[in-house]
C-alpha positions as CSV (number, residue, x, y, z in Angstrom):
1,M,12.9,7.0,33.3
2,G,13.0,3.7,31.4
3,E,15.5,3.8,28.3
4,S,14.7,4.7,25.5
5,R,13.1,2.4,22.8
6,S,15.1,1.6,19.9
7,V,13.5,2.1,16.3
8,V,16.0,1.3,13.1
9,I,14.6,2.9,9.5
10,T,15.6,2.0,6.6
11,G,15.4,4.6,3.7
12,A,15.7,7.0,5.8
13,S,17.2,9.8,4.4
14,R,14.2,10.9,2.6
15,G,10.5,10.8,1.9
16,L,8.5,8.7,4.5
17,G,11.4,7.4,6.0
18,L,12.8,11.1,6.7
19,A,9.6,12.1,8.2
20,S,9.0,8.7,10.3
21,A,12.6,8.7,11.4
22,A,12.0,13.0,12.8
23,H,8.6,12.0,14.0
24,L,9.4,9.2,16.5
25,Y,12.7,11.1,17.3
26,Q,10.3,13.6,18.7
27,L,8.7,11.1,20.5
28,G,11.5,10.1,22.7
29,W,12.5,7.2,20.3
30,R,15.7,6.6,20.0
31,V,16.3,5.9,16.3
32,V,18.6,4.5,14.3
33,G,18.5,5.5,9.9
34,A,19.9,2.9,8.2
35,M,21.1,4.6,4.8
36,R,23.5,4.9,2.0
37,S,24.6,7.8,2.7
38,P,24.5,8.6,6.5
39,E,26.5,11.5,6.7
40,A,24.2,13.6,4.3
41,G,21.4,11.5,5.5
42,L,22.0,12.4,9.2
43,E,22.4,16.0,8.2
44,R,18.3,16.3,6.8
45,L,17.6,14.3,10.0
46,R,19.1,17.0,12.2
47,E,17.6,19.6,10.0
48,A,14.4,18.2,10.9
49,T,14.8,17.6,14.7
50,G,17.0,20.2,15.5
51,A,19.5,17.5,17.3
52,A,22.8,18.0,18.0
53,A,25.5,16.4,16.2
54,D,26.6,14.1,19.0
55,D,22.8,13.3,20.1
56,P,23.2,9.8,20.9
57,R,19.3,8.8,20.0
58,L,19.9,9.8,16.6
59,I,22.0,7.5,15.1
60,G,23.4,6.7,10.9
61,V,24.4,3.4,9.6
62,R,25.5,2.9,6.5
63,L,23.3,0.5,4.7
64,D,22.9,-0.9,0.6
65,L,20.2,-3.4,0.6
66,A,21.6,-4.8,-2.3
67,D,24.5,-5.6,-1.1
68,R,25.3,-8.3,1.2
69,V,28.2,-7.2,2.9
70,S,26.9,-4.0,4.0
71,I,24.1,-5.5,5.3
72,V,26.1,-7.8,7.4
73,A,28.2,-4.7,8.4
74,A,24.7,-2.7,8.7
75,A,23.3,-5.3,11.3
76,K,26.4,-5.3,13.2
77,D,26.8,-1.5,13.5
78,I,23.2,-1.7,14.6
79,E,23.4,-4.2,17.4
80,A,26.5,-2.2,18.7
81,A,24.8,1.0,19.2
82,V,21.5,0.1,20.3
83,G,21.6,-3.9,21.4
84,A,18.2,-5.9,19.8
85,P,16.1,-3.1,18.5
86,H,12.6,-2.4,19.8
87,A,11.3,-2.0,16.2
88,V,12.8,-2.7,12.6
89,V,11.0,-0.6,9.7
90,H,11.4,-1.9,6.2
91,N,11.2,1.1,4.2
92,A,13.4,1.9,2.1
93,G,12.8,0.9,-1.6
94,I,12.9,1.7,-5.2
95,M,10.1,2.2,-7.5
96,A,9.8,1.3,-11.4
97,S,7.0,2.1,-14.6
98,G,6.5,0.2,-17.2
99,C,3.9,-2.6,-18.6
100,V,5.2,-5.9,-18.3
101,E,6.1,-6.4,-22.4
102,E,8.3,-3.1,-22.2
103,M,10.6,-3.7,-19.1
104,D,13.7,-5.5,-19.0
105,V,13.4,-8.5,-16.1
106,D,16.3,-6.7,-14.8
107,V,14.6,-4.1,-13.3
108,W,12.1,-6.8,-12.0
109,Q,15.4,-8.5,-10.6
110,D,16.9,-5.0,-8.8
111,L,13.2,-4.1,-7.5
112,F,13.2,-7.8,-6.0
113,T,16.9,-7.5,-5.0
114,T,15.9,-3.5,-3.1
115,N,12.6,-4.1,-1.8
116,L,12.6,-8.2,-0.4
117,F,15.6,-9.6,-0.9
118,G,17.5,-6.9,1.4
119,P,14.7,-6.7,3.9
120,V,15.0,-10.0,4.0
121,A,18.7,-10.5,4.7
122,L,19.0,-7.6,7.1
123,T,15.5,-9.3,9.1
124,R,17.6,-12.6,9.3
125,E,20.5,-11.0,11.1
126,L,18.8,-9.0,13.7
127,L,16.3,-11.5,14.4
128,P,18.8,-13.3,17.1
129,S,18.7,-10.7,18.5
130,M,15.7,-10.1,18.6
131,R,14.9,-13.4,19.6
132,A,17.1,-13.6,22.8
133,A,15.5,-10.6,23.9
134,G,12.5,-12.1,24.0
135,R,10.7,-8.9,22.5
136,G,10.3,-6.1,19.1
137,R,8.1,-5.6,16.0
138,I,9.0,-6.1,11.8
139,V,7.3,-3.7,9.8
140,V,7.0,-3.9,6.3
141,I,5.7,-1.4,4.3
142,S,3.5,-2.1,1.6
143,S,1.0,-0.4,-1.1
144,E,-2.2,-0.4,-2.6
145,G,-0.2,-2.4,-5.5
146,G,0.6,-5.0,-3.0
147,V,-2.9,-5.3,-2.5
148,R,-4.0,-5.4,-6.0
149,G,-2.1,-5.9,-9.0
150,M,-1.9,-2.3,-10.7
151,P,-1.5,-2.0,-14.3
152,T,1.8,-0.2,-15.3
153,I,3.6,-1.0,-12.0
154,A,3.4,-4.8,-12.6
155,A,7.2,-5.3,-11.1
156,Y,6.5,-3.2,-8.0
157,S,2.7,-4.7,-7.3
158,A,4.6,-8.1,-7.5
159,V,7.2,-7.2,-5.2
160,K,5.3,-5.5,-2.3
161,G,2.8,-8.4,-2.8
162,A,5.2,-10.9,-2.3
163,S,7.0,-8.9,0.8
164,E,3.2,-9.2,2.7
165,R,3.7,-12.9,2.1
166,W,6.5,-13.0,3.7
167,A,5.6,-10.8,6.4
168,E,2.5,-13.4,7.5
169,A,4.6,-16.4,6.8
170,M,7.5,-15.0,8.8
171,A,5.0,-13.7,11.7
172,G,3.8,-17.5,12.4
173,E,7.7,-18.5,12.9
174,V,8.3,-15.7,15.2
175,A,5.5,-14.9,17.4
176,P,6.0,-17.6,19.7
177,F,9.4,-16.0,21.0
178,G,7.9,-12.3,21.6
179,V,8.4,-10.9,18.1
180,G,5.5,-9.5,16.0
181,V,5.4,-8.3,12.8
182,T,2.9,-5.2,11.0
183,V,1.9,-4.7,7.4
184,I,1.4,-1.2,6.6
185,V,-0.7,-0.4,3.4
186,T,0.2,2.9,2.4
187,G,-2.1,5.0,0.4
188,T,-0.6,8.0,-2.0
189,F,1.6,10.7,-0.1
190,N,3.9,13.3,-1.6
191,T,7.3,11.8,-1.8
192,D,9.4,11.6,-4.8
193,M,8.2,8.1,-5.2
194,L,5.3,10.4,-6.8
195,T,7.3,12.1,-9.2
196,D,9.1,11.7,-12.2
197,E,12.5,12.1,-10.2
198,G,12.0,9.1,-7.7
199,V,11.1,6.8,-10.4
200,Q,12.7,4.6,-13.0
201,D,10.2,4.7,-16.2
202,Y,10.1,2.3,-18.7
203,R,6.8,3.4,-20.2
204,R,6.8,3.8,-24.3
205,F,3.9,6.5,-24.5
206,D,4.5,6.0,-28.3
207,G,4.2,2.2,-28.1
208,P,1.6,-0.5,-28.6
209,Y,0.3,0.5,-24.7
210,G,0.9,4.5,-25.3
211,S,-2.8,5.6,-24.4
212,I,-2.9,3.4,-21.2
213,C,0.7,5.2,-20.2
214,A,-1.0,7.7,-20.5
215,N,-4.5,7.8,-18.8
216,I,-2.9,6.4,-16.2
217,D,-0.2,8.8,-16.5
218,K,-2.9,11.6,-15.6
219,R,-4.5,10.4,-13.3
220,G,-1.8,9.7,-11.0
221,R,-0.6,13.9,-11.9
222,L,-4.3,14.4,-10.4
223,A,-3.7,12.3,-7.4
224,I,0.0,14.3,-6.5
225,K,-2.5,17.0,-5.9
226,I,-4.4,15.6,-2.9
227,A,-1.6,13.1,-1.9
228,G,-1.0,13.2,2.0
229,T,2.0,14.4,3.9
230,P,4.9,12.4,4.7
231,E,4.1,13.2,8.1
232,R,0.4,12.2,7.9
233,F,1.7,8.3,7.5
234,A,4.7,9.2,10.3
235,K,1.5,9.6,12.7
236,G,0.4,6.0,11.8
237,L,3.2,4.6,11.8
238,A,3.9,5.8,15.5
239,K,0.7,4.2,16.3
240,A,1.4,1.1,14.4
241,L,4.6,0.6,16.6
242,D,1.9,0.0,19.7
243,D,0.9,-2.9,18.4
244,T,0.6,-6.1,20.6
245,A,-0.7,-8.8,18.1
246,P,1.5,-11.4,16.7
247,F,0.5,-10.0,13.6
248,T,-1.2,-6.9,12.4
249,R,-2.4,-5.1,9.4
250,H,-2.5,-1.5,8.7
251,A,-4.1,1.0,6.2
252,V,-2.4,4.5,6.6
253,G,-4.3,7.1,4.2
254,P,-7.3,6.9,3.1
255,D,-7.4,5.8,-0.3
256,A,-5.5,2.4,1.5
257,H,-8.6,2.4,4.0
258,M,-10.9,2.2,1.1
259,L,-9.0,-0.2,-1.0
260,L,-8.8,-2.6,1.3
261,M,-12.3,-2.1,2.7
262,S,-13.6,-2.4,-1.2
263,N,-11.3,-5.5,-1.6
264,R,-13.0,-7.6,1.4
265,L,-16.8,-6.6,0.5
266,L,-16.7,-6.9,-3.2
267,P,-16.5,-9.5,-5.6
268,N,-13.4,-9.4,-7.4
269,R,-14.6,-9.2,-10.7
270,L,-16.6,-5.8,-9.7
271,L,-13.4,-4.4,-8.7
272,G,-11.5,-5.0,-11.1
273,Q,-14.1,-3.1,-13.1
274,V,-14.1,-0.8,-11.0
275,T,-10.4,-0.1,-10.9
276,R,-10.2,-0.4,-14.9
277,V,-12.5,2.6,-14.8
278,A,-11.0,4.9,-12.2
279,M,-7.4,4.2,-14.2
280,G,-8.7,5.2,-17.7
281,I,-8.1,1.5,-18.7
282,P,-9.5,0.7,-22.6
283,R,-12.5,-1.7,-22.3
284,F,-11.2,-5.4,-23.0
285,G,-10.6,-5.9,-26.8
286,S,-10.7,-2.2,-27.5
287,L,-7.1,-2.2,-29.1
288,R,-7.0,-5.1,-30.7
289,R,-6.3,-5.1,-34.7
290,D,-10.0,-5.7,-37.1
291,V,-7.9,-8.5,-38.2
292,S,-10.8,-8.8,-41.0
293,R,-9.5,-5.7,-42.8
294,A,-5.8,-7.0,-42.9
295,T,-4.4,-7.3,-46.5
296,P,-3.9,-10.7,-47.5
């Protein structure tokens, strides 16, 4: 039997990353979980998989995507453990909600540092060995916010959109060396990224955007009740890792499939109107002050 394929999954200690790492391990992959706290994360992975503490197919590596020194060290640890990885899944990230006017620019900086600049830096460190091996696949986890800009999560939408453009551009650069790139657009899955626990919340329900935030929040909480399981996402990821084309883009989750289809088929104005109604956003101009009644 040949050696197991190796996959690096960032953010493997919880949510979609944990479920994906466990599922790929069960399929026979050699899994490297890149996490800020690998000791605790590995314990969760062992509980999920039944793996022994000395199992060589389950490896933990310390990684802080906001720390360049940590990124370089993690890349060295990964190559020492598995050589050139067969796949790298950029799953780790942070989430923040809040309207543009009310969210400090420093929050935007944090999201771009962790969700984009960190993954770019890690990829740069791993690409030389993948090029030399002449194979591998880099997977960038996007979201519906990367397809259409979503109100009250503008920063998150912006960074996911930027991540998709990075992946597309990089695909043309690395394809001649035998390295492929995949973007996965995730739908709604039941992880702490959907809850108050996993989101930095800068919304002001008593501010000028309060009614917008309240309507979207109400619909978001309803969506949690019908969200898919992380295990369902993991199966979609496993299928995508078998891609052979230089660049691929997949939707995982029925809502993500519907959005990608609508984005291709519907005129932008109509899709914007559908999104507005679905999210409960007041119609254009309805919240502006009646200046004609203002006191001189």
